[in-house]
Gaussian input, Z-matrix of N, CA and C with variables (Angstrom, degrees):
# hf/3-21g

backbone

0 1
 N
 C     1     B1
 C     2     B2     1     A1
 N     3     B3     2     A2     1     D1
 C     4     B4     3     A3     2     D2
 C     5     B5     4     A4     3     D3
 N     6     B6     5     A5     4     D4
 C     7     B7     6     A6     5     D5
 C     8     B8     7     A7     6     D6
 N     9     B9     8     A8     7     D7
 C    10    B10     9     A9     8     D8
 C    11    B11    10    A10     9     D9
 N    12    B12    11    A11    10    D10
 C    13    B13    12    A12    11    D11
 C    14    B14    13    A13    12    D12
 N    15    B15    14    A14    13    D13
 C    16    B16    15    A15    14    D14
 C    17    B17    16    A16    15    D15
 N    18    B18    17    A17    16    D16
 C    19    B19    18    A18    17    D17
 C    20    B20    19    A19    18    D18
 N    21    B21    20    A20    19    D19
 C    22    B22    21    A21    20    D20
 C    23    B23    22    A22    21    D21
 N    24    B24    23    A23    22    D22
 C    25    B25    24    A24    23    D23
 C    26    B26    25    A25    24    D24
 N    27    B27    26    A26    25    D25
 C    28    B28    27    A27    26    D26
 C    29    B29    28    A28    27    D27
 N    30    B30    29    A29    28    D28
 C    31    B31    30    A30    29    D29
 C    32    B32    31    A31    30    D30
 N    33    B33    32    A32    31    D31
 C    34    B34    33    A33    32    D32
 C    35    B35    34    A34    33    D33
 N    36    B36    35    A35    34    D34
 C    37    B37    36    A36    35    D35
 C    38    B38    37    A37    36    D36
 N    39    B39    38    A38    37    D37
 C    40    B40    39    A39    38    D38
 C    41    B41    40    A40    39    D39
 N    42    B42    41    A41    40    D40
 C    43    B43    42    A42    41    D41
 C    44    B44    43    A43    42    D42
 N    45    B45    44    A44    43    D43
 C    46    B46    45    A45    44    D44
 C    47    B47    46    A46    45    D45
 N    48    B48    47    A47    46    D46
 C    49    B49    48    A48    47    D47
 C    50    B50    49    A49    48    D48
 N    51    B51    50    A50    49    D49
 C    52    B52    51    A51    50    D50
 C    53    B53    52    A52    51    D51
 N    54    B54    53    A53    52    D52
 C    55    B55    54    A54    53    D53
 C    56    B56    55    A55    54    D54
 N    57    B57    56    A56    55    D55
 C    58    B58    57    A57    56    D56
 C    59    B59    58    A58    57    D57
 N    60    B60    59    A59    58    D58
 C    61    B61    60    A60    59    D59
 C    62    B62    61    A61    60    D60
 N    63    B63    62    A62    61    D61
 C    64    B64    63    A63    62    D62
 C    65    B65    64    A64    63    D63
 N    66    B66    65    A65    64    D64
 C    67    B67    66    A66    65    D65
 C    68    B68    67    A67    66    D66
 N    69    B69    68    A68    67    D67
 C    70    B70    69    A69    68    D68
 C    71    B71    70    A70    69    D69
 N    72    B72    71    A71    70    D70
 C    73    B73    72    A72    71    D71
 C    74    B74    73    A73    72    D72
 N    75    B75    74    A74    73    D73
 C    76    B76    75    A75    74    D74
 C    77    B77    76    A76    75    D75
 N    78    B78    77    A77    76    D76
 C    79    B79    78    A78    77    D77
 C    80    B80    79    A79    78    D78
 N    81    B81    80    A80    79    D79
 C    82    B82    81    A81    80    D80
 C    83    B83    82    A82    81    D81
 N    84    B84    83    A83    82    D82
 C    85    B85    84    A84    83    D83
 C    86    B86    85    A85    84    D84
 N    87    B87    86    A86    85    D85
 C    88    B88    87    A87    86    D86
 C    89    B89    88    A88    87    D87
 N    90    B90    89    A89    88    D88
 C    91    B91    90    A90    89    D89
 C    92    B92    91    A91    90    D90
 N    93    B93    92    A92    91    D91
 C    94    B94    93    A93    92    D92
 C    95    B95    94    A94    93    D93
 N    96    B96    95    A95    94    D94
 C    97    B97    96    A96    95    D95
 C    98    B98    97    A97    96    D96
 N    99    B99    98    A98    97    D97
 C   100   B100    99    A99    98    D98
 C   101   B101   100   A100    99    D99
 N   102   B102   101   A101   100   D100
 C   103   B103   102   A102   101   D101
 C   104   B104   103   A103   102   D102
 N   105   B105   104   A104   103   D103
 C   106   B106   105   A105   104   D104
 C   107   B107   106   A106   105   D105
 N   108   B108   107   A107   106   D106
 C   109   B109   108   A108   107   D107
 C   110   B110   109   A109   108   D108
 N   111   B111   110   A110   109   D109
 C   112   B112   111   A111   110   D110
 C   113   B113   112   A112   111   D111
 N   114   B114   113   A113   112   D112
 C   115   B115   114   A114   113   D113
 C   116   B116   115   A115   114   D114
 N   117   B117   116   A116   115   D115
 C   118   B118   117   A117   116   D116
 C   119   B119   118   A118   117   D117
 N   120   B120   119   A119   118   D118
 C   121   B121   120   A120   119   D119
 C   122   B122   121   A121   120   D120
 N   123   B123   122   A122   121   D121
 C   124   B124   123   A123   122   D122
 C   125   B125   124   A124   123   D123
 N   126   B126   125   A125   124   D124
 C   127   B127   126   A126   125   D125
 C   128   B128   127   A127   126   D126
 N   129   B129   128   A128   127   D127
 C   130   B130   129   A129   128   D128
 C   131   B131   130   A130   129   D129
 N   132   B132   131   A131   130   D130
 C   133   B133   132   A132   131   D131
 C   134   B134   133   A133   132   D132
 N   135   B135   134   A134   133   D133
 C   136   B136   135   A135   134   D134
 C   137   B137   136   A136   135   D135
 N   138   B138   137   A137   136   D136
 C   139   B139   138   A138   137   D137
 C   140   B140   139   A139   138   D138
 N   141   B141   140   A140   139   D139
 C   142   B142   141   A141   140   D140
 C   143   B143   142   A142   141   D141
 N   144   B144   143   A143   142   D142
 C   145   B145   144   A144   143   D143
 C   146   B146   145   A145   144   D144
 N   147   B147   146   A146   145   D145
 C   148   B148   147   A147   146   D146
 C   149   B149   148   A148   147   D147
 N   150   B150   149   A149   148   D148
 C   151   B151   150   A150   149   D149
 C   152   B152   151   A151   150   D150
 N   153   B153   152   A152   151   D151
 C   154   B154   153   A153   152   D152
 C   155   B155   154   A154   153   D153
 N   156   B156   155   A155   154   D154
 C   157   B157   156   A156   155   D155
 C   158   B158   157   A157   156   D156
 N   159   B159   158   A158   157   D157
 C   160   B160   159   A159   158   D158
 C   161   B161   160   A160   159   D159
 N   162   B162   161   A161   160   D160
 C   163   B163   162   A162   161   D161
 C   164   B164   163   A163   162   D162
 N   165   B165   164   A164   163   D163
 C   166   B166   165   A165   164   D164
 C   167   B167   166   A166   165   D165
 N   168   B168   167   A167   166   D166
 C   169   B169   168   A168   167   D167
 C   170   B170   169   A169   168   D168
 N   171   B171   170   A170   169   D169
 C   172   B172   171   A171   170   D170
 C   173   B173   172   A172   171   D171
 N   174   B174   173   A173   172   D172
 C   175   B175   174   A174   173   D173
 C   176   B176   175   A175   174   D174
 N   177   B177   176   A176   175   D175
 C   178   B178   177   A177   176   D176
 C   179   B179   178   A178   177   D177
 N   180   B180   179   A179   178   D178
 C   181   B181   180   A180   179   D179
 C   182   B182   181   A181   180   D180
 N   183   B183   182   A182   181   D181
 C   184   B184   183   A183   182   D182
 C   185   B185   184   A184   183   D183
 N   186   B186   185   A185   184   D184
 C   187   B187   186   A186   185   D185
 C   188   B188   187   A187   186   D186
 N   189   B189   188   A188   187   D187
 C   190   B190   189   A189   188   D188
 C   191   B191   190   A190   189   D189
 N   192   B192   191   A191   190   D190
 C   193   B193   192   A192   191   D191
 C   194   B194   193   A193   192   D192
 N   195   B195   194   A194   193   D193
 C   196   B196   195   A195   194   D194
 C   197   B197   196   A196   195   D195
 N   198   B198   197   A197   196   D196
 C   199   B199   198   A198   197   D197
 C   200   B200   199   A199   198   D198
 N   201   B201   200   A200   199   D199
 C   202   B202   201   A201   200   D200
 C   203   B203   202   A202   201   D201
 N   204   B204   203   A203   202   D202
 C   205   B205   204   A204   203   D203
 C   206   B206   205   A205   204   D204
 N   207   B207   206   A206   205   D205
 C   208   B208   207   A207   206   D206
 C   209   B209   208   A208   207   D207
 N   210   B210   209   A209   208   D208
 C   211   B211   210   A210   209   D209
 C   212   B212   211   A211   210   D210
 N   213   B213   212   A212   211   D211
 C   214   B214   213   A213   212   D212
 C   215   B215   214   A214   213   D213
 N   216   B216   215   A215   214   D214
 C   217   B217   216   A216   215   D215
 C   218   B218   217   A217   216   D216
 N   219   B219   218   A218   217   D217
 C   220   B220   219   A219   218   D218
 C   221   B221   220   A220   219   D219
 N   222   B222   221   A221   220   D220
 C   223   B223   222   A222   221   D221
 C   224   B224   223   A223   222   D222
 N   225   B225   224   A224   223   D223
 C   226   B226   225   A225   224   D224
 C   227   B227   226   A226   225   D225
 N   228   B228   227   A227   226   D226
 C   229   B229   228   A228   227   D227
 C   230   B230   229   A229   228   D228
 N   231   B231   230   A230   229   D229
 C   232   B232   231   A231   230   D230
 C   233   B233   232   A232   231   D231
 N   234   B234   233   A233   232   D232
 C   235   B235   234   A234   233   D233
 C   236   B236   235   A235   234   D234
 N   237   B237   236   A236   235   D235
 C   238   B238   237   A237   236   D236
 C   239   B239   238   A238   237   D237

   B1=1.4125
   B2=1.5280
   B3=1.2858
   B4=1.4725
   B5=1.5723
   B6=1.2940
   B7=1.4677
   B8=1.5070
   B9=1.3041
   B10=1.4778
   B11=1.5370
   B12=1.3287
   B13=1.4270
   B14=1.5713
   B15=1.2938
   B16=1.4990
   B17=1.5376
   B18=1.3178
   B19=1.4972
   B20=1.4969
   B21=1.3120
   B22=1.4284
   B23=1.4974
   B24=1.3022
   B25=1.4549
   B26=1.5499
   B27=1.3005
   B28=1.4980
   B29=1.4714
   B30=1.3210
   B31=1.4685
   B32=1.5030
   B33=1.2910
   B34=1.4855
   B35=1.5436
   B36=1.3067
   B37=1.4565
   B38=1.5700
   B39=1.3324
   B40=1.4552
   B41=1.5001
   B42=1.3392
   B43=1.4961
   B44=1.5416
   B45=1.3407
   B46=1.4065
   B47=1.5677
   B48=1.3160
   B49=1.4580
   B50=1.4998
   B51=1.3159
   B52=1.4229
   B53=1.5135
   B54=1.2784
   B55=1.5016
   B56=1.5203
   B57=1.2691
   B58=1.4170
   B59=1.5401
   B60=1.3074
   B61=1.4613
   B62=1.5019
   B63=1.3419
   B64=1.5242
   B65=1.4925
   B66=1.3067
   B67=1.4238
   B68=1.5276
   B69=1.2848
   B70=1.4726
   B71=1.5284
   B72=1.3481
   B73=1.4341
   B74=1.5337
   B75=1.3283
   B76=1.5545
   B77=1.5231
   B78=1.2534
   B79=1.4541
   B80=1.5458
   B81=1.2741
   B82=1.5079
   B83=1.5026
   B84=1.3172
   B85=1.4549
   B86=1.4996
   B87=1.3435
   B88=1.4535
   B89=1.5439
   B90=1.3798
   B91=1.4881
   B92=1.5672
   B93=1.2926
   B94=1.4671
   B95=1.5713
   B96=1.3410
   B97=1.4961
   B98=1.5087
   B99=1.3153
   B100=1.5060
   B101=1.5060
   B102=1.3285
   B103=1.4419
   B104=1.5534
   B105=1.3299
   B106=1.4785
   B107=1.5449
   B108=1.2288
   B109=1.5198
   B110=1.5394
   B111=1.2855
   B112=1.4634
   B113=1.5376
   B114=1.2601
   B115=1.5010
   B116=1.5611
   B117=1.3145
   B118=1.4593
   B119=1.5728
   B120=1.2980
   B121=1.4494
   B122=1.5578
   B123=1.3858
   B124=1.4366
   B125=1.5487
   B126=1.3243
   B127=1.4578
   B128=1.4966
   B129=1.3158
   B130=1.4370
   B131=1.5581
   B132=1.3161
   B133=1.4369
   B134=1.5253
   B135=1.3443
   B136=1.4484
   B137=1.5145
   B138=1.3390
   B139=1.4632
   B140=1.5176
   B141=1.3128
   B142=1.4408
   B143=1.5239
   B144=1.3087
   B145=1.4884
   B146=1.5172
   B147=1.2966
   B148=1.4592
   B149=1.4860
   B150=1.3272
   B151=1.4503
   B152=1.5262
   B153=1.3418
   B154=1.4419
   B155=1.5063
   B156=1.3314
   B157=1.4884
   B158=1.4895
   B159=1.3273
   B160=1.4606
   B161=1.4978
   B162=1.3326
   B163=1.4812
   B164=1.4982
   B165=1.3080
   B166=1.5130
   B167=1.4667
   B168=1.2891
   B169=1.4838
   B170=1.5790
   B171=1.3500
   B172=1.5030
   B173=1.5261
   B174=1.3525
   B175=1.4681
   B176=1.5705
   B177=1.3239
   B178=1.4592
   B179=1.4543
   B180=1.3786
   B181=1.4734
   B182=1.5185
   B183=1.3426
   B184=1.4754
   B185=1.5198
   B186=1.3296
   B187=1.5043
   B188=1.4913
   B189=1.3596
   B190=1.4077
   B191=1.5626
   B192=1.3062
   B193=1.5234
   B194=1.5144
   B195=1.3426
   B196=1.4368
   B197=1.5287
   B198=1.3065
   B199=1.4530
   B200=1.5190
   B201=1.3142
   B202=1.4994
   B203=1.5780
   B204=1.2773
   B205=1.4392
   B206=1.5316
   B207=1.3347
   B208=1.4469
   B209=1.5154
   B210=1.3413
   B211=1.4729
   B212=1.4659
   B213=1.3596
   B214=1.4732
   B215=1.4992
   B216=1.3270
   B217=1.4309
   B218=1.5181
   B219=1.3448
   B220=1.4065
   B221=1.5117
   B222=1.3004
   B223=1.5122
   B224=1.5048
   B225=1.3558
   B226=1.4576
   B227=1.5198
   B228=1.3137
   B229=1.4713
   B230=1.5278
   B231=1.2746
   B232=1.4919
   B233=1.4856
   B234=1.3115
   B235=1.4840
   B236=1.5946
   B237=1.3397
   B238=1.4971
   B239=1.4871
   A1=108.53
   A2=115.16
   A3=120.76
   A4=109.69
   A5=115.87
   A6=121.17
   A7=111.26
   A8=117.09
   A9=121.15
   A10=116.05
   A11=116.75
   A12=119.53
   A13=111.64
   A14=116.57
   A15=119.77
   A16=107.27
   A17=114.29
   A18=115.81
   A19=111.82
   A20=116.58
   A21=120.40
   A22=108.83
   A23=115.55
   A24=120.58
   A25=109.54
   A26=114.19
   A27=119.56
   A28=111.61
   A29=116.53
   A30=121.14
   A31=108.01
   A32=119.92
   A33=124.47
   A34=108.26
   A35=121.28
   A36=118.33
   A37=112.52
   A38=116.63
   A39=121.77
   A40=111.68
   A41=114.94
   A42=119.28
   A43=108.90
   A44=120.36
   A45=120.97
   A46=112.48
   A47=116.77
   A48=122.07
   A49=113.40
   A50=117.81
   A51=123.06
   A52=112.34
   A53=116.62
   A54=121.50
   A55=111.07
   A56=117.98
   A57=124.19
   A58=109.32
   A59=119.64
   A60=121.09
   A61=113.01
   A62=114.64
   A63=120.01
   A64=108.24
   A65=123.28
   A66=127.20
   A67=111.40
   A68=116.68
   A69=117.25
   A70=113.05
   A71=115.61
   A72=119.50
   A73=111.44
   A74=114.00
   A75=116.94
   A76=108.52
   A77=119.48
   A78=125.15
   A79=109.06
   A80=116.97
   A81=122.92
   A82=110.32
   A83=116.66
   A84=121.43
   A85=110.33
   A86=120.59
   A87=123.12
   A88=110.52
   A89=114.01
   A90=118.14
   A91=111.41
   A92=117.36
   A93=122.60
   A94=113.49
   A95=115.23
   A96=120.16
   A97=108.34
   A98=114.86
   A99=119.80
   A100=110.26
   A101=116.21
   A102=122.19
   A103=111.16
   A104=115.72
   A105=118.93
   A106=109.14
   A107=115.65
   A108=121.16
   A109=105.29
   A110=118.70
   A111=119.78
   A112=113.35
   A113=115.40
   A114=120.82
   A115=114.28
   A116=116.01
   A117=118.89
   A118=106.72
   A119=115.45
   A120=120.25
   A121=114.39
   A122=113.69
   A123=118.28
   A124=111.49
   A125=115.09
   A126=119.37
   A127=112.88
   A128=118.59
   A129=121.85
   A130=107.39
   A131=115.59
   A132=124.06
   A133=111.77
   A134=121.60
   A135=122.23
   A136=116.37
   A137=115.62
   A138=118.83
   A139=110.93
   A140=118.33
   A141=121.74
   A142=113.01
   A143=117.17
   A144=121.45
   A145=113.38
   A146=117.85
   A147=120.33
   A148=111.38
   A149=119.11
   A150=123.20
   A151=112.97
   A152=117.16
   A153=121.41
   A154=113.71
   A155=117.78
   A156=121.94
   A157=112.30
   A158=115.92
   A159=124.82
   A160=105.93
   A161=113.50
   A162=120.44
   A163=114.94
   A164=116.83
   A165=121.54
   A166=112.86
   A167=114.02
   A168=121.86
   A169=111.95
   A170=114.97
   A171=114.76
   A172=110.21
   A173=113.14
   A174=116.93
   A175=106.64
   A176=113.00
   A177=116.49
   A178=113.87
   A179=119.53
   A180=121.88
   A181=109.07
   A182=115.67
   A183=121.44
   A184=110.85
   A185=114.78
   A186=118.89
   A187=113.10
   A188=117.04
   A189=120.63
   A190=109.16
   A191=116.00
   A192=120.11
   A193=111.81
   A194=115.17
   A195=120.45
   A196=109.64
   A197=117.99
   A198=121.97
   A199=111.45
   A200=116.11
   A201=119.68
   A202=109.87
   A203=116.45
   A204=118.66
   A205=112.62
   A206=116.39
   A207=120.62
   A208=111.70
   A209=117.41
   A210=119.37
   A211=113.32
   A212=120.20
   A213=122.41
   A214=110.20
   A215=118.63
   A216=121.17
   A217=115.80
   A218=117.64
   A219=118.70
   A220=116.10
   A221=115.82
   A222=120.43
   A223=112.40
   A224=118.54
   A225=119.79
   A226=111.33
   A227=114.56
   A228=120.67
   A229=110.16
   A230=118.84
   A231=127.98
   A232=114.30
   A233=119.37
   A234=121.51
   A235=105.02
   A236=111.35
   A237=115.35
   A238=111.01
   D1=132.25
   D2=-179.05
   D3=-67.34
   D4=155.63
   D5=179.55
   D6=-57.75
   D7=-38.54
   D8=179.37
   D9=-63.16
   D10=-29.90
   D11=-175.91
   D12=-91.70
   D13=3.44
   D14=176.91
   D15=-67.02
   D16=136.35
   D17=177.60
   D18=-68.67
   D19=141.31
   D20=177.23
   D21=-86.54
   D22=157.17
   D23=179.16
   D24=-76.54
   D25=120.31
   D26=-179.36
   D27=-114.74
   D28=144.93
   D29=175.13
   D30=-83.04
   D31=168.14
   D32=176.89
   D33=-61.56
   D34=-46.53
   D35=-179.10
   D36=-62.13
   D37=-34.48
   D38=174.83
   D39=-62.40
   D40=-45.17
   D41=-178.89
   D42=-67.71
   D43=-40.36
   D44=-176.60
   D45=-62.09
   D46=-26.90
   D47=178.81
   D48=-73.54
   D49=-21.80
   D50=-173.94
   D51=-80.03
   D52=148.31
   D53=173.39
   D54=-66.69
   D55=159.37
   D56=-178.41
   D57=-61.00
   D58=-41.46
   D59=176.81
   D60=-57.60
   D61=-42.85
   D62=179.99
   D63=-64.97
   D64=-41.56
   D65=178.26
   D66=-63.99
   D67=-39.28
   D68=176.33
   D69=-66.38
   D70=-34.23
   D71=175.50
   D72=-68.03
   D73=-38.35
   D74=176.26
   D75=-64.38
   D76=-44.02
   D77=179.42
   D78=-58.41
   D79=-40.36
   D80=176.56
   D81=-62.82
   D82=-46.80
   D83=179.75
   D84=-63.55
   D85=-39.04
   D86=176.91
   D87=-60.94
   D88=-42.08
   D89=179.39
   D90=-61.66
   D91=-31.71
   D92=-175.50
   D93=-77.74
   D94=-9.74
   D95=177.99
   D96=-61.05
   D97=147.66
   D98=172.83
   D99=-67.43
   D100=156.84
   D101=-178.39
   D102=-58.25
   D103=-57.11
   D104=-176.28
   D105=-152.70
   D106=170.72
   D107=177.10
   D108=-72.04
   D109=-37.49
   D110=-178.09
   D111=-63.46
   D112=-31.97
   D113=178.59
   D114=-90.55
   D115=-1.16
   D116=-176.67
   D117=-92.32
   D118=171.25
   D119=175.94
   D120=-96.51
   D121=13.08
   D122=-179.58
   D123=-79.36
   D124=149.17
   D125=176.89
   D126=-94.46
   D127=-22.59
   D128=177.54
   D129=-126.69
   D130=139.54
   D131=-178.78
   D132=-79.37
   D133=102.65
   D134=177.45
   D135=-60.85
   D136=-20.41
   D137=-179.54
   D138=-68.30
   D139=-22.19
   D140=-179.82
   D141=-76.89
   D142=-21.16
   D143=-176.60
   D144=-116.72
   D145=-12.47
   D146=-176.62
   D147=-127.65
   D148=99.77
   D149=-178.17
   D150=-83.62
   D151=-8.61
   D152=-173.38
   D153=-86.94
   D154=-14.11
   D155=-177.75
   D156=-128.15
   D157=157.33
   D158=179.13
   D159=-103.45
   D160=126.01
   D161=179.41
   D162=-111.12
   D163=-36.10
   D164=-174.85
   D165=-131.86
   D166=147.92
   D167=-178.35
   D168=-71.10
   D169=-28.67
   D170=-176.67
   D171=-92.50
   D172=48.55
   D173=176.23
   D174=-133.23
   D175=157.03
   D176=-179.82
   D177=-65.35
   D178=-28.53
   D179=177.64
   D180=-61.25
   D181=-46.41
   D182=-179.44
   D183=-61.34
   D184=-51.48
   D185=-176.72
   D186=-61.51
   D187=-37.75
   D188=-178.05
   D189=-73.22
   D190=-43.89
   D191=176.35
   D192=-57.89
   D193=-45.76
   D194=-177.07
   D195=-65.40
   D196=-47.69
   D197=177.05
   D198=-56.52
   D199=-47.10
   D200=-175.26
   D201=-66.64
   D202=-47.43
   D203=-178.04
   D204=-62.64
   D205=-39.42
   D206=176.30
   D207=-62.82
   D208=-43.85
   D209=-179.77
   D210=-66.11
   D211=-31.04
   D212=176.69
   D213=-76.36
   D214=-41.22
   D215=177.51
   D216=-63.72
   D217=-33.41
   D218=177.55
   D219=-64.68
   D220=-18.79
   D221=177.05
   D222=-99.41
   D223=2.93
   D224=177.62
   D225=-88.63
   D226=155.13
   D227=178.38
   D228=-64.61
   D229=148.21
   D230=175.67
   D231=64.87
   D232=11.66
   D233=-179.95
   D234=-116.78
   D235=122.66
   D236=177.05
   D237=-127.46

């Protein structure tokens, strides 16, 4: 995944302002993140220097973002 398509870290209020379609796109980008730095082919961990984006699933940023977006989507119309 290119650096541009990495999901940015969003707060709950920021997520709540987004349309359902945008949240689904955000969820899709979260799913495309690599499992962990250890399993990636990177030599330097971007999570250590960039707090604004989510790079790996095995991080607190990813887990929090995933949990938050899922909790907002479950209350949206047409999402089950």
